[in-house]
PyMOL CGO cylinders between C-alpha atoms (Angstrom):
from pymol import cmd
from pymol.cgo import CYLINDER

trace = [
    CYLINDER, 29.10, -66.97, -13.21, 29.18, -65.01, -9.89, 0.3, 1, 1, 1, 1, 1, 1,
    CYLINDER, 29.18, -65.01, -9.89, 26.45, -63.33, -10.57, 0.3, 1, 1, 1, 1, 1, 1,
    CYLINDER, 26.45, -63.33, -10.57, 24.40, -66.23, -11.53, 0.3, 1, 1, 1, 1, 1, 1,
    CYLINDER, 24.40, -66.23, -11.53, 25.19, -67.91, -7.99, 0.3, 1, 1, 1, 1, 1, 1,
    CYLINDER, 25.19, -67.91, -7.99, 23.96, -63.87, -6.13, 0.3, 1, 1, 1, 1, 1, 1,
    CYLINDER, 23.96, -63.87, -6.13, 20.91, -64.16, -8.87, 0.3, 1, 1, 1, 1, 1, 1,
    CYLINDER, 20.91, -64.16, -8.87, 19.95, -68.13, -7.86, 0.3, 1, 1, 1, 1, 1, 1,
    CYLINDER, 19.95, -68.13, -7.86, 20.32, -67.16, -4.01, 0.3, 1, 1, 1, 1, 1, 1,
    CYLINDER, 20.32, -67.16, -4.01, 17.98, -63.32, -4.14, 0.3, 1, 1, 1, 1, 1, 1,
    CYLINDER, 17.98, -63.32, -4.14, 15.72, -65.92, -5.55, 0.3, 1, 1, 1, 1, 1, 1,
    CYLINDER, 15.72, -65.92, -5.55, 15.75, -68.34, -3.55, 0.3, 1, 1, 1, 1, 1, 1,
    CYLINDER, 15.75, -68.34, -3.55, 15.37, -65.87, -0.32, 0.3, 1, 1, 1, 1, 1, 1,
    CYLINDER, 15.37, -65.87, -0.32, 12.41, -64.06, -2.10, 0.3, 1, 1, 1, 1, 1, 1,
    CYLINDER, 12.41, -64.06, -2.10, 10.57, -67.35, -2.52, 0.3, 1, 1, 1, 1, 1, 1,
    CYLINDER, 10.57, -67.35, -2.52, 11.18, -68.59, 1.30, 0.3, 1, 1, 1, 1, 1, 1,
    CYLINDER, 11.18, -68.59, 1.30, 10.43, -65.06, 2.86, 0.3, 1, 1, 1, 1, 1, 1,
    CYLINDER, 10.43, -65.06, 2.86, 7.43, -64.50, 0.77, 0.3, 1, 1, 1, 1, 1, 1,
    CYLINDER, 7.43, -64.50, 0.77, 5.96, -68.35, 2.62, 0.3, 1, 1, 1, 1, 1, 1,
    CYLINDER, 5.96, -68.35, 2.62, 4.30, -68.20, 5.75, 0.3, 1, 1, 1, 1, 1, 1,
    CYLINDER, 4.30, -68.20, 5.75, 5.98, -70.72, 7.95, 0.3, 1, 1, 1, 1, 1, 1,
    CYLINDER, 5.98, -70.72, 7.95, 3.06, -73.21, 8.83, 0.3, 1, 1, 1, 1, 1, 1,
    CYLINDER, 3.06, -73.21, 8.83, -0.74, -72.41, 9.59, 0.3, 1, 1, 1, 1, 1, 1,
    CYLINDER, -0.74, -72.41, 9.59, 0.76, -73.22, 13.12, 0.3, 1, 1, 1, 1, 1, 1,
    CYLINDER, 0.76, -73.22, 13.12, 1.72, -70.55, 13.59, 0.3, 1, 1, 1, 1, 1, 1,
    CYLINDER, 1.72, -70.55, 13.59, -1.27, -68.93, 14.75, 0.3, 1, 1, 1, 1, 1, 1,
    CYLINDER, -1.27, -68.93, 14.75, -3.46, -71.58, 16.35, 0.3, 1, 1, 1, 1, 1, 1,
    CYLINDER, -3.46, -71.58, 16.35, -4.89, -69.51, 20.23, 0.3, 1, 1, 1, 1, 1, 1,
    CYLINDER, -4.89, -69.51, 20.23, -6.66, -72.37, 22.44, 0.3, 1, 1, 1, 1, 1, 1,
    CYLINDER, -6.66, -72.37, 22.44, -8.11, -72.26, 25.24, 0.3, 1, 1, 1, 1, 1, 1,
    CYLINDER, -8.11, -72.26, 25.24, -7.52, -75.41, 27.81, 0.3, 1, 1, 1, 1, 1, 1,
    CYLINDER, -7.52, -75.41, 27.81, -10.66, -76.02, 30.84, 0.3, 1, 1, 1, 1, 1, 1,
    CYLINDER, -10.66, -76.02, 30.84, -9.38, -77.76, 33.28, 0.3, 1, 1, 1, 1, 1, 1,
    CYLINDER, -9.38, -77.76, 33.28, -12.35, -78.82, 35.89, 0.3, 1, 1, 1, 1, 1, 1,
    CYLINDER, -12.35, -78.82, 35.89, -12.29, -80.21, 38.92, 0.3, 1, 1, 1, 1, 1, 1,
    CYLINDER, -12.29, -80.21, 38.92, -16.13, -80.87, 40.39, 0.3, 1, 1, 1, 1, 1, 1,
    CYLINDER, -16.13, -80.87, 40.39, -18.40, -83.99, 40.84, 0.3, 1, 1, 1, 1, 1, 1,
    CYLINDER, -18.40, -83.99, 40.84, -15.40, -85.44, 38.55, 0.3, 1, 1, 1, 1, 1, 1,
    CYLINDER, -15.40, -85.44, 38.55, -12.17, -84.08, 37.08, 0.3, 1, 1, 1, 1, 1, 1,
    CYLINDER, -12.17, -84.08, 37.08, -12.60, -83.05, 34.21, 0.3, 1, 1, 1, 1, 1, 1,
    CYLINDER, -12.60, -83.05, 34.21, -10.21, -81.85, 31.65, 0.3, 1, 1, 1, 1, 1, 1,
    CYLINDER, -10.21, -81.85, 31.65, -10.84, -80.30, 27.55, 0.3, 1, 1, 1, 1, 1, 1,
    CYLINDER, -10.84, -80.30, 27.55, -8.91, -77.52, 25.33, 0.3, 1, 1, 1, 1, 1, 1,
    CYLINDER, -8.91, -77.52, 25.33, -10.21, -76.70, 21.66, 0.3, 1, 1, 1, 1, 1, 1,
    CYLINDER, -10.21, -76.70, 21.66, -7.94, -74.65, 19.01, 0.3, 1, 1, 1, 1, 1, 1,
    CYLINDER, -7.94, -74.65, 19.01, -8.40, -72.57, 15.77, 0.3, 1, 1, 1, 1, 1, 1,
    CYLINDER, -8.40, -72.57, 15.77, -6.88, -70.20, 13.89, 0.3, 1, 1, 1, 1, 1, 1,
    CYLINDER, -6.88, -70.20, 13.89, -9.74, -67.95, 14.66, 0.3, 1, 1, 1, 1, 1, 1,
    CYLINDER, -9.74, -67.95, 14.66, -8.63, -66.31, 17.58, 0.3, 1, 1, 1, 1, 1, 1,
    CYLINDER, -8.63, -66.31, 17.58, -12.10, -64.50, 18.16, 0.3, 1, 1, 1, 1, 1, 1,
    CYLINDER, -12.10, -64.50, 18.16, -14.13, -68.11, 18.15, 0.3, 1, 1, 1, 1, 1, 1,
    CYLINDER, -14.13, -68.11, 18.15, -11.09, -69.40, 21.07, 0.3, 1, 1, 1, 1, 1, 1,
    CYLINDER, -11.09, -69.40, 21.07, -12.47, -65.81, 23.33, 0.3, 1, 1, 1, 1, 1, 1,
    CYLINDER, -12.47, -65.81, 23.33, -16.38, -66.86, 23.21, 0.3, 1, 1, 1, 1, 1, 1,
    CYLINDER, -16.38, -66.86, 23.21, -14.74, -70.50, 24.43, 0.3, 1, 1, 1, 1, 1, 1,
    CYLINDER, -14.74, -70.50, 24.43, -13.59, -69.01, 26.80, 0.3, 1, 1, 1, 1, 1, 1,
    CYLINDER, -13.59, -69.01, 26.80, -16.08, -66.23, 27.26, 0.3, 1, 1, 1, 1, 1, 1,
    CYLINDER, -16.08, -66.23, 27.26, -18.32, -69.14, 27.90, 0.3, 1, 1, 1, 1, 1, 1,
    CYLINDER, -18.32, -69.14, 27.90, -16.47, -71.18, 29.94, 0.3, 1, 1, 1, 1, 1, 1,
    CYLINDER, -16.47, -71.18, 29.94, -15.21, -68.56, 32.56, 0.3, 1, 1, 1, 1, 1, 1,
    CYLINDER, -15.21, -68.56, 32.56, -19.24, -68.41, 33.20, 0.3, 1, 1, 1, 1, 1, 1,
    CYLINDER, -19.24, -68.41, 33.20, -19.43, -71.28, 33.65, 0.3, 1, 1, 1, 1, 1, 1,
    CYLINDER, -19.43, -71.28, 33.65, -16.49, -71.52, 36.71, 0.3, 1, 1, 1, 1, 1, 1,
    CYLINDER, -16.49, -71.52, 36.71, -16.68, -73.48, 39.58, 0.3, 1, 1, 1, 1, 1, 1,
    CYLINDER, -16.68, -73.48, 39.58, -14.61, -73.82, 41.73, 0.3, 1, 1, 1, 1, 1, 1,
    CYLINDER, -14.61, -73.82, 41.73, -11.25, -75.52, 41.25, 0.3, 1, 1, 1, 1, 1, 1,
    CYLINDER, -11.25, -75.52, 41.25, -11.15, -74.78, 37.78, 0.3, 1, 1, 1, 1, 1, 1,
    CYLINDER, -11.15, -74.78, 37.78, -8.89, -73.84, 36.04, 0.3, 1, 1, 1, 1, 1, 1,
    CYLINDER, -8.89, -73.84, 36.04, -9.30, -72.21, 32.30, 0.3, 1, 1, 1, 1, 1, 1,
    CYLINDER, -9.30, -72.21, 32.30, -5.84, -71.03, 30.01, 0.3, 1, 1, 1, 1, 1, 1,
    CYLINDER, -5.84, -71.03, 30.01, -5.53, -68.92, 27.06, 0.3, 1, 1, 1, 1, 1, 1,
    CYLINDER, -5.53, -68.92, 27.06, -2.09, -70.19, 24.43, 0.3, 1, 1, 1, 1, 1, 1,
    CYLINDER, -2.09, -70.19, 24.43, -1.09, -70.92, 21.19, 0.3, 1, 1, 1, 1, 1, 1,
    CYLINDER, -1.09, -70.92, 21.19, -2.36, -74.32, 21.40, 0.3, 1, 1, 1, 1, 1, 1,
    CYLINDER, -2.36, -74.32, 21.40, -3.65, -77.62, 23.30, 0.3, 1, 1, 1, 1, 1, 1,
    CYLINDER, -3.65, -77.62, 23.30, -1.40, -79.67, 25.22, 0.3, 1, 1, 1, 1, 1, 1,
    CYLINDER, -1.40, -79.67, 25.22, -0.62, -83.72, 23.88, 0.3, 1, 1, 1, 1, 1, 1,
    CYLINDER, -0.62, -83.72, 23.88, -1.77, -86.40, 25.17, 0.3, 1, 1, 1, 1, 1, 1,
    CYLINDER, -1.77, -86.40, 25.17, -5.79, -86.13, 24.51, 0.3, 1, 1, 1, 1, 1, 1,
    CYLINDER, -5.79, -86.13, 24.51, -7.82, -90.09, 24.35, 0.3, 1, 1, 1, 1, 1, 1,
    CYLINDER, -7.82, -90.09, 24.35, -10.03, -88.43, 21.82, 0.3, 1, 1, 1, 1, 1, 1,
    CYLINDER, -10.03, -88.43, 21.82, -10.41, -86.04, 19.43, 0.3, 1, 1, 1, 1, 1, 1,
    CYLINDER, -10.41, -86.04, 19.43, -13.66, -83.72, 17.40, 0.3, 1, 1, 1, 1, 1, 1,
    CYLINDER, -13.66, -83.72, 17.40, -14.57, -81.23, 15.56, 0.3, 1, 1, 1, 1, 1, 1,
    CYLINDER, -14.57, -81.23, 15.56, -16.87, -78.87, 17.02, 0.3, 1, 1, 1, 1, 1, 1,
    CYLINDER, -16.87, -78.87, 17.02, -18.93, -75.66, 17.12, 0.3, 1, 1, 1, 1, 1, 1,
    CYLINDER, -18.93, -75.66, 17.12, -14.90, -73.57, 18.20, 0.3, 1, 1, 1, 1, 1, 1,
    CYLINDER, -14.90, -73.57, 18.20, -12.47, -75.76, 16.40, 0.3, 1, 1, 1, 1, 1, 1,
    CYLINDER, -12.47, -75.76, 16.40, -11.17, -79.06, 16.95, 0.3, 1, 1, 1, 1, 1, 1,
    CYLINDER, -11.17, -79.06, 16.95, -11.51, -79.63, 21.11, 0.3, 1, 1, 1, 1, 1, 1,
    CYLINDER, -11.51, -79.63, 21.11, -8.92, -82.10, 22.90, 0.3, 1, 1, 1, 1, 1, 1,
    CYLINDER, -8.92, -82.10, 22.90, -10.82, -84.24, 25.25, 0.3, 1, 1, 1, 1, 1, 1,
    CYLINDER, -10.82, -84.24, 25.25, -7.93, -85.22, 28.22, 0.3, 1, 1, 1, 1, 1, 1,
    CYLINDER, -7.93, -85.22, 28.22, -10.13, -87.06, 30.87, 0.3, 1, 1, 1, 1, 1, 1,
    CYLINDER, -10.13, -87.06, 30.87, -12.16, -90.70, 30.45, 0.3, 1, 1, 1, 1, 1, 1,
    CYLINDER, -12.16, -90.70, 30.45, -15.60, -89.42, 30.99, 0.3, 1, 1, 1, 1, 1, 1,
    CYLINDER, -15.60, -89.42, 30.99, -14.86, -86.91, 27.33, 0.3, 1, 1, 1, 1, 1, 1,
    CYLINDER, -14.86, -86.91, 27.33, -13.17, -89.01, 25.65, 0.3, 1, 1, 1, 1, 1, 1,
    CYLINDER, -13.17, -89.01, 25.65, -16.65, -91.19, 26.17, 0.3, 1, 1, 1, 1, 1, 1,
    CYLINDER, -16.65, -91.19, 26.17, -19.38, -88.58, 25.12, 0.3, 1, 1, 1, 1, 1, 1,
    CYLINDER, -19.38, -88.58, 25.12, -20.83, -88.15, 21.16, 0.3, 1, 1, 1, 1, 1, 1,
    CYLINDER, -20.83, -88.15, 21.16, -18.65, -85.49, 19.24, 0.3, 1, 1, 1, 1, 1, 1,
    CYLINDER, -18.65, -85.49, 19.24, -21.73, -84.61, 18.31, 0.3, 1, 1, 1, 1, 1, 1,
    CYLINDER, -21.73, -84.61, 18.31, -21.50, -82.80, 21.52, 0.3, 1, 1, 1, 1, 1, 1,
    CYLINDER, -21.50, -82.80, 21.52, -19.18, -80.09, 20.37, 0.3, 1, 1, 1, 1, 1, 1,
    CYLINDER, -19.18, -80.09, 20.37, -21.44, -79.18, 18.00, 0.3, 1, 1, 1, 1, 1, 1,
]
cmd.load_cgo(trace, "trace")
């Protein structure tokens, strides 16, 4: 009986060892807040870290005074609109970005 319980425990442990916790563990994001004429806030997240790196690089090349670009593991909550686009999932937090078409992010 003890051998059966031990065998079941080992089998159960091996199931969990072979599994990833979740795909969210692999997320990378680029959070962009800018103040020019209006305040905008967008964040893009993806499991493709290279795509996020390219997005952040493009945003840094357009950087204006009052902008902040932050790399992280996920975007913050509270988005007014979500779009799937060229670099991943776009989260739009400000009113101006929220009324734009998702086609702008492809």
